[in-house]
C-alpha positions as CSV (number, residue, x, y, z in Angstrom):
1,X,-1.5,-3.3,24.6
2,X,-0.3,-6.7,23.5
3,X,3.4,-7.0,22.8
4,X,2.8,-7.9,19.2
5,X,1.0,-4.6,18.5
6,X,3.8,-2.7,20.2
7,X,6.4,-4.5,18.1
8,X,4.4,-3.8,14.9
9,X,4.2,-0.1,15.8
10,X,8.0,0.1,16.1
11,X,8.4,-1.1,12.5
12,X,9.2,1.7,10.0
13,X,6.2,3.1,8.2
14,X,7.5,4.1,4.8
15,X,5.0,4.9,2.1
16,X,6.2,3.6,-1.2
17,X,4.7,4.5,-4.6
18,X,3.4,1.6,-6.7
19,X,6.6,1.5,-8.7
20,X,8.7,1.8,-5.5
21,X,6.8,-1.1,-3.9
22,X,7.4,-3.3,-6.9
23,X,11.1,-2.4,-7.0
24,X,11.4,-3.0,-3.3
25,X,9.7,-6.5,-3.5
26,X,11.8,-7.4,-6.6
27,X,15.1,-6.3,-5.1
28,X,14.4,-8.1,-1.8
29,X,13.2,-11.3,-3.5
30,X,16.3,-11.3,-5.8
31,X,18.6,-10.9,-2.8
32,X,16.7,-13.7,-1.0
33,X,17.0,-15.9,-4.0
34,X,20.7,-15.4,-4.2
35,X,21.1,-16.0,-0.5
36,X,19.0,-19.1,-0.7
37,X,21.1,-20.4,-3.5
38,X,24.3,-19.7,-1.7
39,X,23.4,-20.9,1.8
40,X,20.7,-23.5,1.3
41,X,21.4,-24.7,-2.3
42,X,18.2,-23.2,-3.6
43,X,15.5,-24.5,-1.3
44,X,12.1,-23.6,-2.8
45,X,10.4,-24.1,0.6
46,X,12.6,-21.5,2.3
47,X,12.2,-19.2,-0.7
48,X,8.4,-19.5,-0.5
49,X,8.3,-19.0,3.2
50,X,10.4,-15.8,2.9
51,X,8.1,-14.6,0.1
52,X,5.1,-14.4,2.4
53,X,6.5,-11.7,4.7
54,X,7.9,-9.7,1.8
55,X,4.4,-9.8,0.2
56,X,2.9,-8.5,3.5
57,X,5.5,-5.8,3.9
58,X,5.0,-4.6,0.3
59,X,1.2,-4.4,0.9
60,X,1.7,-2.6,4.2
61,X,4.2,-0.1,2.9
62,X,2.6,1.0,-0.4
63,X,0.9,4.3,-0.1
64,X,-2.9,4.4,0.0
65,X,-3.2,5.8,-3.6
66,X,-1.3,2.9,-5.0
67,X,-2.8,0.0,-3.1
68,X,-4.0,-1.8,-6.2
69,X,-0.3,-2.2,-7.3
70,X,0.7,-4.4,-4.3
71,X,-1.0,-7.6,-5.5
72,X,0.3,-6.9,-9.0
73,X,4.0,-6.3,-8.2
74,X,4.4,-9.1,-5.7
75,X,4.0,-12.0,-8.3
76,X,6.5,-10.2,-10.5
77,X,8.9,-10.0,-7.6
78,X,8.5,-13.8,-7.0
79,X,9.4,-14.4,-10.7
80,X,12.4,-12.2,-10.5
81,X,13.7,-13.8,-7.3
82,X,13.1,-17.4,-8.5
83,X,15.8,-17.0,-11.3
84,X,18.8,-17.8,-9.0
85,X,17.1,-20.9,-7.5
86,X,15.6,-22.3,-10.7
87,X,18.8,-24.1,-11.5
88,X,18.7,-24.0,-15.3
89,X,21.6,-25.0,-17.5
90,X,22.4,-24.8,-21.2
91,X,22.2,-21.1,-21.9
92,X,19.3,-18.7,-22.0
93,X,16.8,-21.2,-23.3
94,X,17.6,-23.7,-20.5
95,X,17.4,-21.0,-17.9
96,X,14.1,-19.7,-19.2
97,X,12.6,-23.2,-19.1
98,X,13.9,-23.7,-15.6
99,X,12.2,-20.4,-14.5
100,X,8.9,-21.4,-16.1
101,X,9.1,-24.8,-14.5
102,X,9.9,-23.4,-11.1
103,X,7.0,-20.9,-11.4
104,X,4.6,-23.8,-12.3
105,X,5.8,-26.1,-9.6
106,X,5.9,-23.5,-6.8
107,X,2.6,-21.7,-7.8
108,X,1.2,-22.4,-4.4
109,X,3.7,-20.0,-2.8
110,X,3.1,-17.5,-5.6
111,X,-0.7,-17.6,-5.0
112,X,-0.3,-17.5,-1.3
113,X,1.9,-14.4,-1.3
114,X,-0.4,-12.7,-3.8
115,X,-3.4,-13.6,-1.6
116,X,-1.6,-12.1,1.4
117,X,-0.8,-8.9,-0.4
118,X,-4.4,-8.7,-1.8
119,X,-6.0,-9.2,1.5
120,X,-3.8,-6.6,3.3
121,X,-4.4,-4.1,0.4
122,X,-8.1,-4.7,0.5
123,X,-8.4,-4.2,4.3
124,X,-6.3,-1.1,4.1
125,X,-8.6,0.2,1.3
126,X,-11.8,-0.5,3.2
127,X,-10.4,1.2,6.3
128,X,-9.3,4.2,4.2
129,X,-12.8,4.5,2.7
130,X,-14.3,4.3,6.2
131,X,-12.0,7.0,7.4
132,X,-13.0,9.3,4.5
133,X,-16.7,8.8,5.2
134,X,-16.2,9.6,8.8
135,X,-14.4,12.8,7.9
136,X,-17.1,13.8,5.5
137,X,-19.8,13.1,8.1
138,X,-17.9,15.1,10.7
139,X,-17.4,18.0,8.3
140,X,-21.1,17.9,7.3
141,X,-22.2,17.9,10.9
142,X,-19.9,20.8,11.8
143,X,-21.1,22.7,8.8
144,X,-24.8,22.2,9.6
145,X,-24.2,23.1,13.2
146,X,-22.5,26.3,12.3
147,X,-25.1,27.1,9.5
148,X,-27.9,26.8,12.1
149,X,-26.3,29.4,14.4
150,X,-27.0,33.1,13.8
151,X,-24.5,35.0,11.8
152,X,-21.5,36.0,13.9
153,X,-22.5,33.9,16.9
154,X,-20.0,31.0,16.4
155,X,-17.0,32.7,14.8
156,X,-17.0,36.2,16.2
157,X,-18.1,37.9,13.0
158,X,-19.5,41.3,13.0
159,X,-23.3,41.3,13.0
160,X,-24.7,41.8,9.5
161,X,-21.5,40.7,7.8
162,X,-23.1,37.5,6.7
163,X,-19.8,35.6,6.7
164,X,-18.4,37.6,3.8
165,X,-16.3,40.7,3.4
166,X,-13.5,42.2,5.5
167,X,-15.3,41.7,8.8
168,X,-15.3,37.9,8.5
169,X,-11.6,37.7,7.4
170,X,-12.7,35.8,4.2
171,X,-12.8,37.2,0.7
172,X,-16.1,37.1,-1.2
173,X,-16.5,34.5,-4.0
174,X,-16.3,35.8,-7.5
175,X,-18.8,34.8,-10.0
176,X,-17.4,33.3,-13.3
177,X,-17.4,35.5,-16.3
178,X,-19.5,34.2,-19.1
């Protein structure tokens, strides 16, 4: 296998809920925003470049049932993390205007990270749907193969048991009461 694939397999494989993925991305981006402000005086290019892998990790680590939340939570995380590097002065109003301006000026990074998260989530969803279809086909093929065999031939049931009752090890189905 290529070394890149081996390196990716060594990464942790957490499965975050939708809320957990959003909180993860927001906390990481806020931390990166503060570090960027402290070390690099709020460089938006560095912040944008760091946003892309956070977007990818968020989309990779969200569980399959919550895949739709990855492209939603990532832009919110970008907005949360841009607060320290926005550089607003003059109280709440000045800070809010600086954040809105930073979001408008650096929309390319925002769209890029959202696109990364959306593409990864879409690919994961398509693969999950393919896996489910494969399981359904496999189960249907196994069921039709066992249904075509005479009673008791494939599972060791007693002849004449018909797959029900104590000889088969399964309990008979009950009919619903009207």
